Structures are given as structure tokens and as C-alpha cells.
N, C-alpha and C positions, 0 to 999 in steps of 0.2 A: 214530185217536187216538194213533198212535205217531209222528206227524210231529214233527220238531224245531221247537220254537217259537223264533221270532226276537224278540229284545227284550233290554232290559238286565236283566230279572228272570228268575231261574230259578224255574220253577213245579214244586212238589212236591205230588203228591196223596197224602194220608194213606191208609193201607191200607183203612180203612173206606170211604172215598170210592170207591176202585177197586172194592171188592166191591159197593157199592150201585149203581155205574154198570153193572157187569156184569149184575146182577139186573134193572135197569131195561131195559137193551137186550134181555134175554131175554124180557121181557114184551111187547115190540113185536108187534103183530098182523100187520104187513106189513113188507116190505123198505123201502118208502117211509117208514113211520113211524120205523123204526130209523135210516135214513140222515138223516132230518130232525132227529131228536134228536141224533145224533152231530155233525151240522153245527153245531147250536147250542152243544154242548159245546166243539167246536173253536174257535168264535168267542169263547166266554168265555175259554178258556185263552189264546188269542192276545191278547185284551184284557189279561189279567192279566200276560202276559209284557211287554207294551208299557208299560202304565201302570196299576197296580192301584189307585191312589188316586183318579184322576179319575172323577167320576160315581158314586162309591160312598159309602155311609153308614158313618161310623165307629161302632163299637159300644163298644169298650173300648181303653184304652191300658194296656199291660203294660210300665211303665217299666223295671223291673228286667231284663226279658227283651229289651227293645228292640223290642217288637212292637206293632203296631196291628191290632186285629181289625176287619175291614170286611165289608160285605155289599152286594149289589145283586140286582136281578131283571132278567133279560133273556129275552125270548121265553118267559115262564112257567117259567123255570128259575131257582131260587134259588141264589145263590153266597154262601158265607161262608168267610172266609179270614183268615190272619194275614200281615202284611207286615213283613219285617225290612228296613228301608230301608238300613241300614248295609251289610249283606251282599248286598243286592239279591236276596232270596229271598221267594217267596210260598208259604205253606203252605196248601193248600186243605183245608178242614175239612168242607165240605158242598157238594154239587152235586146238586140234586134237582128234578125237575119238581113244580110246585105249581099251585094254583088249578084252572083247567079244562083243564090240559094233559092230553092223552089217556093219558099214562103216569103221571100223578100218583096217589099212594096215595089211596084213598077216605077 
């Protein structure tokens, strides 16, 4: 997850997201489960760096801050983030396994 993401947007993970991802990876019962989860996270982050608006659902517009809050679900991992289109920055607020994902919280 330390790879450099290529795309027009800079992707920033909030501190809580980083902590939650570390805890989720630590819960993995096998190396395969851990690597599979990290591959999905990598794909999500690459998607956000390329085009965070396409295929996502807008939640809120924060006009004064110039942000749009977006969300989507990919491979049973929920992503919620803010997009600053003027400065080409994505602030990731949540990345967590959901539904029947083996690492989802009960």
C-alpha cells in the first residue's frame, strides 16, 4: 500500500482510516486473505487517483469548502471520501469491508 498512485488526483488517507486498515489487516486469518484485501484497497486507491467521480454516488456538497462527499462499494469494501476538484485532492474518510466480506465487523 505504499506504492505511488498515478493519476491526476492526490489521494490522502485520514489518520483514522490508516488505523482502521492496519487493524483490519491484522485480523486476516491467512496470508491469502490479507493479500486479497490489500489488492482490493490498492485497486480502490488507484481508482480514486484516476477518477474519483465516475461510478460513485454523491452524498453531500460542501460548497464553502469546495468539496463533494462521495461513496461507492467495490468487492465488498465501502469507500467514502471527499473530492476537492479545484486542487485535485481526494480525502479518504472510510475504507472498510462490509456485508459478507470475511474481514467485515459482525
